C-alpha positions as CSV (number, residue, x, y, z in Angstrom):
1,X,17.8,49.6,187.0
2,X,17.6,46.4,189.3
3,X,15.0,44.7,187.2
4,X,16.5,45.6,184.0
5,X,19.9,44.3,185.1
6,X,18.1,41.1,186.1
7,X,16.6,40.9,182.4
8,X,20.1,41.5,181.2
9,X,21.6,38.7,183.3
10,X,19.0,36.3,182.2
11,X,19.5,37.4,178.5
12,X,23.2,36.8,178.7
13,X,22.6,33.3,180.3
14,X,20.2,32.4,177.5
15,X,22.6,33.5,174.8
16,X,25.6,31.8,176.4
17,X,23.7,28.6,176.7
18,X,22.7,28.8,173.0
19,X,26.3,29.3,171.9
20,X,27.5,26.4,174.2
21,X,24.8,24.1,172.6
22,X,25.7,25.3,169.1
23,X,29.7,24.3,170.0
24,X,28.4,20.9,171.3
25,X,26.3,20.3,168.4
26,X,29.1,21.2,166.1
27,X,31.3,18.7,168.0
28,X,28.9,15.9,167.7
29,X,28.3,16.6,164.0
30,X,32.1,16.4,163.4
31,X,32.7,13.1,165.8
32,X,33.7,11.2,162.7
33,X,35.5,13.8,160.7
34,X,39.2,13.0,160.2
35,X,41.5,15.7,161.8
36,X,38.8,17.4,163.6
37,X,39.8,18.8,167.2
38,X,37.3,19.2,169.7
39,X,36.1,22.6,170.2
40,X,35.6,24.3,173.7
41,X,33.9,27.5,174.6
42,X,35.3,29.4,177.5
43,X,33.1,31.6,179.6
44,X,33.9,35.2,181.4
45,X,31.8,37.1,183.7
46,X,30.5,40.4,182.3
47,X,31.7,43.8,183.6
48,X,29.8,44.6,187.0
49,X,27.6,47.6,187.3
50,X,28.1,50.1,190.3
51,X,24.5,50.1,192.1
52,X,23.7,51.5,195.3
53,X,27.2,51.8,196.4
54,X,28.0,48.2,195.5
55,X,29.2,46.2,192.3
56,X,26.5,44.2,191.1
57,X,27.1,41.3,188.5
58,X,25.8,41.8,184.9
59,X,25.9,38.5,183.8
60,X,28.1,36.3,181.4
61,X,29.9,36.7,178.2
62,X,31.9,34.2,175.7
63,X,35.6,34.1,176.4
64,X,36.7,32.2,173.4
65,X,35.9,29.1,171.2
66,X,39.1,27.1,170.9
67,X,40.5,24.0,169.5
68,X,41.5,21.3,172.0
69,X,44.9,21.0,170.3
70,X,48.3,19.7,171.3
71,X,51.0,21.0,169.2
72,X,53.7,18.4,170.4
73,X,51.3,15.2,169.6
74,X,50.5,17.1,166.2
75,X,54.4,17.3,165.5
76,X,54.9,13.6,166.2
77,X,51.9,12.9,164.0
78,X,53.5,14.7,161.1
79,X,56.6,13.0,161.7
80,X,55.3,9.5,161.9
81,X,53.0,10.1,159.0
82,X,56.1,10.9,157.0
83,X,57.9,7.6,158.1
84,X,54.8,5.6,157.3
85,X,54.6,7.3,153.9
86,X,58.1,6.0,153.2
87,X,57.3,2.5,154.2
88,X,54.1,2.1,152.6
89,X,55.8,3.4,149.2
90,X,58.5,0.8,149.4
91,X,56.1,-2.1,150.7
92,X,53.9,-1.4,147.7
93,X,56.7,-1.2,145.3
94,X,58.4,-4.2,146.6
95,X,55.3,-6.4,146.2
96,X,55.4,-5.6,142.4
97,X,59.1,-6.2,142.2
98,X,58.6,-9.4,144.0
99,X,56.2,-10.5,141.3
100,X,58.8,-10.0,138.5
101,X,61.0,-12.4,140.3
102,X,58.2,-15.1,140.8
103,X,59.4,-18.2,139.2
104,X,55.8,-19.1,138.1
105,X,55.9,-15.9,136.1
106,X,59.7,-15.4,135.0
107,X,60.9,-19.0,134.8
108,X,64.4,-17.8,134.6
109,X,65.8,-20.6,137.1
110,X,64.1,-23.3,135.2
111,X,65.1,-21.7,131.9
112,X,68.7,-21.7,133.1
113,X,68.6,-25.3,134.3
114,X,66.9,-26.4,130.9
115,X,69.6,-24.8,129.0
116,X,72.6,-26.6,130.8
117,X,70.6,-29.8,130.6
118,X,70.5,-29.2,126.7
119,X,74.2,-29.1,126.6
120,X,74.2,-32.5,128.6
121,X,71.9,-33.9,125.7
122,X,74.2,-32.6,123.0
123,X,77.1,-34.1,124.9
124,X,75.2,-37.6,124.9
125,X,74.5,-37.5,121.3
126,X,77.0,-35.1,119.5
127,X,76.1,-36.5,116.0
128,X,72.4,-35.8,116.5
129,X,70.8,-32.5,115.0
130,X,67.6,-32.7,116.9
131,X,69.4,-32.1,120.2
132,X,71.3,-29.1,118.9
133,X,68.1,-27.6,117.7
134,X,66.6,-28.2,121.1
135,X,69.5,-26.6,122.7
136,X,69.1,-23.5,120.4
137,X,65.5,-23.1,121.2
138,X,66.2,-23.5,125.2
139,X,69.0,-20.7,124.8
140,X,66.3,-18.5,123.1
141,X,63.9,-19.2,125.9
142,X,66.5,-18.5,128.7
143,X,67.5,-15.3,126.7
144,X,63.8,-14.1,126.2
145,X,63.1,-15.0,130.1
146,X,66.0,-12.8,131.0
147,X,65.2,-10.0,128.6
148,X,61.5,-10.1,129.9
149,X,62.7,-9.9,133.5
150,X,65.0,-6.8,132.7
151,X,62.3,-5.1,130.6
152,X,59.7,-5.5,133.3
153,X,62.2,-4.1,136.1
154,X,62.8,-1.1,133.7
155,X,59.1,-0.6,132.8
156,X,58.2,-0.6,136.7
157,X,61.1,1.8,137.2
158,X,59.7,4.2,134.6
159,X,56.2,3.7,136.2
160,X,57.5,4.8,139.6
161,X,59.2,7.8,137.7
162,X,55.8,8.6,136.3
163,X,54.1,8.3,139.9
164,X,56.8,10.8,141.2
165,X,55.7,13.3,138.4
166,X,52.1,12.9,139.5
167,X,53.0,13.0,143.4
168,X,54.5,16.5,142.6
169,X,51.2,17.8,141.2
170,X,49.3,16.6,144.2
171,X,51.9,18.1,146.4
172,X,51.5,21.5,144.6
173,X,47.9,21.4,145.3
174,X,48.5,20.9,149.0
175,X,51.0,23.7,149.1
176,X,48.7,26.1,147.5
177,X,45.9,24.8,149.9
178,X,47.9,25.4,152.9
179,X,48.7,29.1,151.6
180,X,45.1,29.9,151.0
181,X,44.3,28.8,154.4
182,X,46.9,31.1,155.6
183,X,45.5,33.9,153.9
184,X,42.1,33.2,155.0
185,X,43.2,33.2,158.6
186,X,45.2,36.2,158.2
187,X,42.0,38.1,156.7
188,X,39.3,36.6,159.0
189,X,41.2,35.6,162.3
190,X,42.2,31.9,163.4
191,X,38.9,30.3,163.5
192,X,39.1,26.5,164.8
193,X,37.7,25.1,161.8
194,X,40.1,26.7,159.3
195,X,42.8,25.9,161.6
196,X,41.7,22.2,161.4
197,X,41.7,22.4,157.5
198,X,45.0,23.7,157.3
199,X,46.3,21.1,159.7
200,X,44.7,18.3,157.6
201,X,46.4,19.7,154.6
202,X,49.9,20.0,156.4
203,X,49.5,16.3,157.5
204,X,48.7,15.2,154.2
205,X,51.6,17.0,152.7
206,X,53.6,15.0,155.3
207,X,52.7,11.9,153.7
208,X,54.6,12.8,150.6
209,X,57.6,14.3,152.3
210,X,59.0,15.0,155.9
211,X,58.6,18.6,156.7
212,X,59.1,21.3,159.3
213,X,56.3,23.9,160.3
214,X,56.6,26.9,162.2
215,X,53.7,29.1,163.3
216,X,54.0,32.9,164.2
217,X,52.1,34.9,166.8
218,X,49.4,35.6,164.4
219,X,48.8,32.0,163.7
220,X,50.3,31.8,160.1
221,X,52.5,28.8,159.3
222,X,55.7,28.5,157.3
223,X,56.4,25.1,156.0
224,X,59.9,24.1,155.2
225,X,61.2,20.9,153.3
226,X,64.9,20.2,153.0
227,X,65.8,23.9,153.7
228,X,63.4,25.2,151.4
229,X,60.4,27.3,152.5
230,X,57.5,26.1,150.4
231,X,54.7,27.9,152.4
232,X,55.1,31.3,153.9
233,X,52.5,33.7,155.3
234,X,52.7,36.0,152.3
235,X,53.6,33.7,149.5
236,X,54.2,30.0,148.4
237,X,56.6,27.9,146.0
238,X,55.4,25.4,143.8
239,X,57.6,22.3,142.9
240,X,58.3,20.9,139.6
241,X,60.1,17.9,138.2
242,X,63.1,18.0,135.9
243,X,64.7,15.0,134.0
244,X,68.0,13.8,134.2
245,X,70.1,12.1,131.2
246,X,68.0,8.8,131.8
247,X,64.8,10.7,131.8
248,X,64.4,10.2,135.8
249,X,62.9,13.0,137.4
250,X,64.3,15.1,140.2
251,X,62.2,17.7,141.9
252,X,63.1,21.3,142.3
253,X,61.5,24.6,143.7
254,X,59.9,26.2,140.7
255,X,60.6,30.0,141.4
256,X,64.6,29.3,142.4
257,X,65.4,26.1,140.5
258,X,66.9,24.8,143.7
259,X,66.9,21.1,143.8
260,X,65.3,19.3,146.7
261,X,67.9,17.1,148.4
262,X,66.1,14.0,149.5
263,X,69.2,12.9,151.4
264,X,68.1,15.5,153.7
265,X,64.4,14.3,153.8
266,X,63.9,11.4,156.2
267,X,60.5,10.3,155.1
268,X,57.5,10.4,152.9
269,X,56.1,8.7,150.0
270,X,58.4,10.4,147.6
271,X,61.3,9.5,149.6
272,X,60.2,5.7,149.3
273,X,59.4,5.9,145.6
274,X,62.9,7.6,144.9
275,X,64.6,5.0,147.0
276,X,63.0,2.1,145.0
277,X,63.6,3.9,141.9
278,X,67.1,5.0,142.0
279,X,68.7,2.4,144.2
280,X,66.5,-0.7,144.6
281,X,65.7,-1.6,141.2
282,X,68.9,-0.5,139.6
283,X,70.6,-2.7,142.0
284,X,68.6,-5.8,141.0
285,X,69.1,-4.9,137.5
286,X,72.9,-4.6,137.9
287,X,73.1,-8.1,139.4
288,X,70.9,-9.5,136.5
289,X,73.1,-7.8,134.0
290,X,76.4,-9.2,136.0
291,X,74.7,-12.8,135.7
292,X,73.9,-12.4,132.1
293,X,77.0,-10.8,131.0
294,X,79.3,-13.7,132.7
295,X,76.9,-16.5,131.1
296,X,77.2,-15.4,127.7
297,X,81.0,-14.4,128.2
298,X,81.9,-17.8,129.6
299,X,79.9,-19.8,127.1
300,X,81.2,-17.7,124.1
301,X,84.8,-18.1,125.4
302,X,84.6,-21.7,125.2
303,X,82.2,-22.2,122.2
304,X,84.4,-20.0,120.0
305,X,87.2,-22.4,120.4
306,X,85.0,-25.4,119.4
307,X,84.0,-27.0,116.2
308,X,80.4,-27.1,114.6
309,X,79.2,-30.0,112.5
310,X,80.1,-27.8,109.5
311,X,83.8,-28.1,110.5
312,X,83.8,-24.3,111.2
313,X,85.2,-22.7,114.4
314,X,85.6,-19.2,116.1
315,X,81.7,-18.7,116.4
316,X,80.1,-17.4,119.5
317,X,77.1,-18.8,120.8
318,X,75.5,-15.6,122.2
319,X,75.7,-12.1,120.8
320,X,78.6,-10.8,123.0
321,X,77.6,-7.7,125.0
322,X,79.9,-4.7,124.9
323,X,79.6,-4.1,128.5
324,X,77.9,-5.5,131.6
325,X,75.2,-2.8,131.6
326,X,71.9,-3.7,129.9
327,X,73.6,-7.3,129.1
328,X,70.3,-8.7,130.5
329,X,67.9,-6.5,128.2
330,X,70.1,-7.2,125.1
331,X,70.8,-11.0,125.6
332,X,70.3,-13.0,122.5
333,X,71.5,-16.3,120.7
334,X,74.1,-15.7,117.9
335,X,73.9,-19.1,116.0
336,X,70.9,-20.0,113.9
337,X,71.5,-23.5,112.8
338,X,72.1,-27.0,114.3
339,X,75.5,-27.5,112.4
340,X,76.7,-24.3,114.1
341,X,76.6,-25.6,117.7
342,X,80.3,-26.3,118.6
343,X,80.2,-29.6,120.6
344,X,83.6,-30.9,119.7
345,X,87.1,-29.5,120.9
346,X,88.7,-30.5,117.6
347,X,88.0,-30.9,114.0
348,X,89.4,-34.2,113.8
349,X,86.9,-35.3,116.5
350,X,84.0,-34.6,114.4
351,X,81.2,-35.7,114.6
352,X,81.4,-37.7,117.7
353,X,83.6,-35.6,120.0
354,X,81.5,-34.0,122.8
355,X,84.4,-32.4,124.8
356,X,83.1,-28.8,124.3
357,X,79.5,-29.7,125.1
358,X,80.7,-31.1,128.3
359,X,82.9,-28.1,129.2
360,X,80.1,-25.8,128.6
361,X,77.8,-28.0,130.4
362,X,80.2,-28.0,133.3
363,X,80.0,-24.2,133.7
364,X,76.9,-24.7,135.7
365,X,79.0,-26.2,138.7
366,X,81.7,-23.7,138.6
367,X,81.9,-20.4,140.7
368,X,82.0,-17.8,137.8
369,X,79.9,-15.0,139.0
370,X,80.7,-13.2,142.3
371,X,82.2,-16.3,143.8
372,X,78.9,-18.4,143.0
373,X,77.4,-20.7,140.7
374,X,74.9,-19.4,138.2
375,X,72.0,-21.1,140.0
376,X,73.3,-20.0,143.5
377,X,73.7,-16.4,142.3
378,X,70.2,-16.1,140.8
379,X,68.6,-17.8,144.0
380,X,70.8,-15.3,146.3
381,X,69.2,-12.5,143.9
382,X,65.8,-13.8,144.2
383,X,66.2,-14.3,148.2
384,X,67.3,-10.7,148.5
385,X,64.3,-9.5,146.8
386,X,62.1,-11.4,149.1
387,X,64.2,-10.3,152.1
388,X,63.8,-6.6,151.1
389,X,60.1,-7.0,150.6
390,X,59.7,-8.5,153.9
391,X,61.6,-6.0,155.7
392,X,59.4,-3.2,154.0
393,X,56.4,-5.0,155.4
394,X,57.8,-5.3,158.8
395,X,58.8,-1.4,158.8
396,X,55.2,-0.6,157.6
397,X,53.6,-2.8,160.3
398,X,55.8,-1.4,163.0
399,X,55.1,2.1,161.9
400,X,51.3,1.1,161.7
401,X,51.4,0.2,165.5
402,X,53.2,3.5,166.3
403,X,50.5,5.4,164.2
404,X,47.6,3.5,166.0
405,X,49.0,4.4,169.5
406,X,49.6,8.0,168.5
407,X,46.2,8.3,167.0
408,X,44.8,6.9,170.3
409,X,46.5,9.5,172.3
410,X,45.4,12.2,170.0
411,X,41.8,11.1,170.1
412,X,42.0,11.1,174.0
413,X,43.6,14.6,173.7
414,X,41.6,16.2,171.0
415,X,38.9,13.9,169.8
416,X,35.1,14.0,170.6
417,X,33.5,11.9,173.3
418,X,30.0,11.4,172.3
419,X,29.1,10.6,176.1
420,X,30.7,14.0,177.4
421,X,29.0,15.8,174.6
422,X,25.7,14.2,175.6
423,X,26.2,15.1,179.2
424,X,27.3,18.8,178.0
425,X,23.9,19.0,176.1
426,X,21.8,18.2,179.1
427,X,23.9,20.6,181.4
428,X,23.6,23.6,178.9
429,X,19.9,22.6,178.5
430,X,19.2,23.1,182.0
431,X,21.4,26.5,182.1
432,X,19.2,27.6,179.3
433,X,15.9,26.8,181.1
434,X,17.3,28.5,184.4
435,X,18.2,31.6,182.4
436,X,14.7,31.6,180.9
437,X,13.3,31.3,184.4
438,X,15.3,34.3,185.6
439,X,13.6,36.4,182.7
440,X,10.2,35.1,183.6
441,X,10.7,36.2,187.2
442,X,12.1,39.8,186.2
443,X,9.0,39.9,183.9
444,X,6.7,39.2,186.8
445,X,8.6,41.5,189.1
446,X,8.1,44.2,186.4
447,X,4.3,43.4,186.0
448,X,4.0,43.9,189.9
449,X,5.8,47.1,190.0
450,X,3.5,48.4,187.2
451,X,0.4,47.3,189.0
452,X,1.6,49.1,192.3
453,X,2.0,52.2,190.3
454,X,-1.5,52.0,188.9
């Protein structure tokens, strides 16, 4: 009994050392795996044997193999990942919006100055037709550039709308993946690797939208977004997009039809995209519409009271928009010929009177749009776009700094240190060799006992 007990103790030591080496090797192999939490094996003593009136130890057994996991740090990681998702979406979107307002691309500012300069040229030579033809062409150029800017903003807004739809598909894949991990954990128990896989999916989901997660005593999670349970231990709910009257997608829970209220969602890529799509770009478009509407209206009000070389009056210069909305997109020139340009304020003054041309040219120095001149108003709009883009970049950089610090803390708490694992390999190797020595010793003792009996 005593020698067989020695065999068993040596055997248990061998097995434990093998298991420990396997866990260590697994850690080393996954040292660079994103979202991997270091695994540690705990060891317990086996139940002792009562021999000769005494309790004699019987070796060792595995206690548990568990992740080195900090739930508080992981919660912070989810929240910061969502915040970074917001600023990343806004920063990348604002870069594209900024490109729309790039003067080298849009040329709106220079085209507007050329337009008023052309009126100056007409005022200098009101009898001349070449100046009038040039004016019409510069007006068409200005209209085309404002049209193009409005169209590009609208197109990019639609592009973001499509990105929202595609993101919802990605979110649904993650929701289903988290649910499937839940089911595997329920069926097979909470293995460290499966828990890590599920945690990676949850963290990826938090890139799209800020969430809350709750874990029950069986290790199964419930994921809640804006008060809606998207993943539960026994079921999950997909999301779907639904268009409004403009074709802009809202997001709702598929099986209930309840809309996700993004006013209650504080972070995530979807939050950032919706902010740019529904607030930022429409705001810029409204300001562009306001400027275009005012310019067309003020010019038309004067031009319609002037006289062309053909002696006619009452003609508008631009096609007058019905409302401020979409004025930039629809801006266009009404008159078609040089004789229709009303440079004179009276019919008697034709062809040399330039009073109306001067009056229209003087519009450029008057505060006619939101208390500013047209040039200052447009510069303010471009400046606002630049400041918004810079703010988004600053927020992203600040969040990256926080994420770096948080990831450092996570790595210190849960990451794999190759130096520590190398030391563990040596330690478990020595333990394995010592256990093998115990078995060798027990074998020799057994051989000696057999020889004595012979």
